[in-house]
C-alpha positions in Angstrom: 163.8 29.3 209.5 163.3 29.4 213.3 160.0 28.7 215.0 159.7 32.3 216.1 160.0 33.6 212.5 157.6 31.2 211.0 154.4 33.1 212.1 155.9 36.3 210.8 156.6 34.7 207.4 153.1 33.4 207.3 151.6 36.8 208.0 153.8 38.4 205.3 152.8 35.8 202.7 149.1 36.3 203.7 149.4 40.1 203.3 151.0 39.7 199.9 148.4 37.3 198.5 145.4 39.0 200.0 146.4 42.5 198.8 144.1 44.4 196.4 146.6 44.1 193.7 146.7 40.3 194.0 142.9 40.1 194.1 142.7 42.3 190.9 145.3 40.1 189.2 143.4 37.0 190.1 140.1 38.4 188.8 141.9 39.4 185.6 143.2 35.9 185.0 139.8 34.4 185.8 138.1 36.7 183.2 140.6 36.0 180.4 140.4 32.3 181.3 136.5 32.3 181.1 136.2 34.3 177.8 136.7 31.3 175.5 134.1 29.3 177.4 131.7 32.2 177.3 132.2 32.5 173.6 131.6 28.8 173.1 128.3 29.1 175.0 127.2 32.1 172.9 128.1 30.4 169.7 126.1 27.3 170.7 122.9 29.3 170.9 123.3 31.1 167.6 121.8 29.9 164.3 124.1 28.1 161.8 124.1 31.0 159.3 125.2 33.5 162.0 128.0 31.3 163.2 129.4 30.8 159.7 129.2 34.5 158.8 130.3 36.4 162.0 132.1 36.1 165.3 130.3 35.3 168.6 130.8 38.9 169.9 128.3 40.2 167.2 125.6 38.4 169.2 125.4 41.4 171.6 124.6 43.9 168.8 122.5 41.5 166.8 121.0 39.0 169.2 119.5 35.9 167.5 118.9 32.9 169.8 118.2 29.4 168.5 118.4 26.0 170.2 118.5 24.1 166.9 122.2 23.2 167.5 121.4 21.4 170.8 118.4 19.6 169.3 120.5 18.4 166.4 123.5 17.3 168.4 121.5 15.6 171.2 118.7 13.9 169.4 119.6 13.6 165.7 121.8 10.6 164.8 123.0 9.0 161.6 123.1 5.5 160.3 126.7 5.1 161.7 126.5 7.4 164.8 123.8 7.4 167.4 122.7 10.8 168.9 125.0 12.5 171.4 122.7 11.7 174.4 123.6 8.0 174.1 127.3 8.9 174.2 126.5 11.1 177.2 125.2 8.1 179.2 128.2 6.1 178.0 130.5 8.7 179.5 128.6 8.5 182.8 128.9 4.7 182.7 132.6 5.0 182.2 133.3 7.8 184.6 131.4 6.9 187.7 132.9 3.4 188.2 136.3 4.8 187.1 136.1 7.3 190.0 134.7 4.9 192.6 137.1 2.0 192.0 140.4 3.8 192.5 139.1 5.8 195.5 137.9 2.6 197.2 141.2 0.8 196.6 143.3 3.8 197.4 141.7 4.7 200.7 142.4 1.2 202.1 145.9 1.1 200.7 146.6 4.6 202.1 145.2 3.6 205.5 147.5 0.5 205.7 150.5 2.5 204.6 149.9 5.3 207.0 149.0 3.4 210.1 150.2 -0.2 209.9 153.8 -1.0 210.8 155.4 -3.6 208.5 158.7 -4.2 206.8 159.2 -2.4 203.5 156.4 0.0 204.1 158.4 3.1 203.1 159.8 1.4 200.1 156.3 0.4 198.9 155.0 3.9 199.4 157.9 5.5 197.4 157.5 2.9 194.7 153.8 3.8 194.3 154.7 7.5 194.4 157.3 6.9 191.6 154.7 5.3 189.4 153.2 8.7 188.8 156.0 9.5 186.4 155.2 6.5 184.1 153.7 7.9 180.9 150.2 6.6 180.2 151.0 6.0 176.6 153.7 3.6 177.6 151.2 1.1 179.0 148.5 1.3 176.4 149.8 -1.4 174.0 150.8 -3.9 176.8 147.4 -3.5 178.5 145.5 -3.8 175.2 147.3 -7.0 174.4 146.6 -8.3 177.9 142.9 -7.5 177.7 142.5 -8.9 174.2 144.8 -11.9 174.2 145.7 -12.7 177.8 149.3 -13.3 178.9 151.3 -16.1 177.6 155.0 -17.1 177.8 155.7 -19.6 175.1 153.0 -22.2 175.3 152.3 -21.6 178.9 149.2 -19.4 179.7 149.6 -17.2 182.7 146.4 -15.1 182.2 143.8 -16.5 179.8 141.8 -14.3 177.4 139.1 -12.9 179.6 136.9 -11.9 176.6 136.2 -8.5 177.9 137.1 -6.6 174.7 134.3 -4.4 173.6 132.9 -3.8 177.1 133.4 -1.1 179.8 135.6 -3.4 181.9 139.0 -2.7 180.1 138.3 1.1 180.3 137.5 0.9 184.1 140.6 -1.2 184.8 142.8 1.2 182.8 141.5 4.3 184.5 141.8 2.6 187.9 145.4 1.6 187.3 146.4 5.1 186.0 144.6 6.9 188.9 145.8 4.8 191.8 149.3 6.2 192.4 148.0 9.8 192.7 145.1 8.7 194.9 147.3 6.7 197.3 149.8 9.6 197.5 147.2 12.2 198.3 145.2 10.0 200.8 148.4 8.8 202.5 149.6 12.3 203.1 146.2 13.2 204.6 145.8 10.2 206.8 149.3 10.4 208.2 148.5 13.8 209.6 145.5 12.6 211.7 146.5 13.0 215.4 147.9 9.8 216.7 146.3 10.5 220.1 142.9 10.3 218.5 143.6 6.9 217.1 145.2 5.6 220.3 142.2 6.8 222.3 139.8 4.9 220.0 142.0 1.8 220.3 141.9 2.1 224.1 138.1 2.2 224.0 138.2 -1.1 222.2 137.8 -0.1 218.5 139.2 -2.5 216.1 141.1 -1.5 213.0 138.1 -1.7 210.7 135.8 0.2 213.1 138.5 2.8 213.6 138.7 3.1 209.8 134.9 3.4 209.3 134.1 5.6 212.3 137.1 7.9 212.5 139.5 7.7 209.6 137.0 7.7 206.7 134.8 10.6 207.9 138.0 12.7 208.4 139.2 11.8 205.0 136.3 13.3 203.1 138.2 16.5 202.0 141.1 14.4 200.5 138.6 11.9 198.9 136.6 14.8 197.4 139.7 16.5 196.1 140.9 13.3 194.2 137.4 12.6 193.0 137.4 16.0 191.2 140.7 15.3 189.6 139.7 11.8 188.6 136.3 12.8 187.3 137.6 15.6 185.2 140.4 13.4 183.8 138.1 10.4 182.9 135.3 12.5 181.6 137.5 14.5 179.3 139.6 11.5 178.3 139.7 10.5 174.6 142.8 8.3 174.4 141.9 5.5 176.9 138.3 5.4 175.8 139.2 5.2 172.1 142.0 2.6 172.7 140.2 0.2 175.0 136.7 0.7 173.6 137.6 -1.3 170.6 135.8 1.2 168.3 132.4 0.1 169.7 129.8 2.9 169.6 127.8 1.3 172.3 130.5 2.0 174.9 132.3 4.9 173.4 132.5 8.0 175.6 131.2 11.4 174.5 134.7 12.7 173.7 135.0 10.1 170.8 131.7 11.4 169.2 132.7 15.1 169.6 136.1 14.3 167.9 134.1 12.9 165.0 131.7 15.8 164.6 133.9 18.0 162.5 134.9 16.6 159.1 138.2 17.2 157.4 137.0 20.4 155.9 135.6 21.9 159.2 131.9 21.4 158.4 129.5 21.1 161.2 131.3 23.6 163.5 127.9 24.9 164.8 127.1 21.4 166.1 130.5 21.1 167.7 129.9 24.2 169.9 126.7 22.7 171.3 128.3 19.3 171.8 131.4 20.7 173.5 129.3 22.8 175.9 127.1 19.8 176.8 130.3 17.9 177.6 131.3 20.7 180.0 128.1 20.8 182.0 128.7 17.7 184.2 132.3 18.5 185.2 131.2 22.1 186.1 128.5 20.7 188.3 130.9 18.2 190.0 133.5 20.9 190.6 131.1 23.5 192.1 129.5 20.8 194.3 132.8 19.7 195.8 134.9 22.9 195.5 134.7 23.6 199.3 136.8 20.4 199.8 139.1 21.0 196.9 141.8 23.2 198.4 141.6 21.5 201.8 142.2 18.1 200.3 144.8 19.3 197.8 146.9 20.8 200.5 146.4 17.9 202.9 149.7 16.7 204.4 151.8 19.2 202.4 152.7 21.2 205.5 153.1 20.4 209.2 152.5 22.5 212.2 
């Protein structure tokens, strides 16, 4: 495609995706996508008897509102399981560091890969990019053995047992490891598109690499950082496998997803409590998404096109 035909192609694509038909189709998808969530919300505020006897759509002809489900799931525990609000704070304790750690490491790594000239830079970047295809499940057992036993070859100890099993630390490390490849990839693509003239002008004015990073690169990187923060937060908050594997079955550090998975017995009892618990688990991700959504598309498309 020539340079002259590129604006014409962009205008054609814009006309297609901004047409009334495209808008109506997008609204239709959004409505169908939201119906199950809306049904979950309606079910969570219905009494147990109504939930067990009729579908949620009956609520509009026979409205009967009760907050007993939320009171039961949030504040009533058992001898083996604390109330859900404790697991809620456990999820916050897991998710917030598991978002901050990979972003902090990735932004420095992406800065170095994008702006520092050194031998093997491209090979290192493509290696990190390739790590995204490694299945999470493939690393669970090796990491679990490393956290619980250390690393030994024969009688020689390379990494001793750090005695961190049963704490938040293994969960933080695991989420950081699994999130770093995508974070470095997104941030590198964004940082590499910053005009070189801007960086060179700051260098001429006497700015060092760290001052350049803190005063220019980091503020300009907010859209890409916010975009990855949304991805990472949603993934960690909704994760069950990593929290269950590296939490060592300890209720004191188990995230909310572990408790929600235990709410319904083998015969499906307690479904009314599950609706309230599931909606409570959705509240925080929705808040995070709507708070950062203005950066989402900008950061997601960062570095994907040039010109």
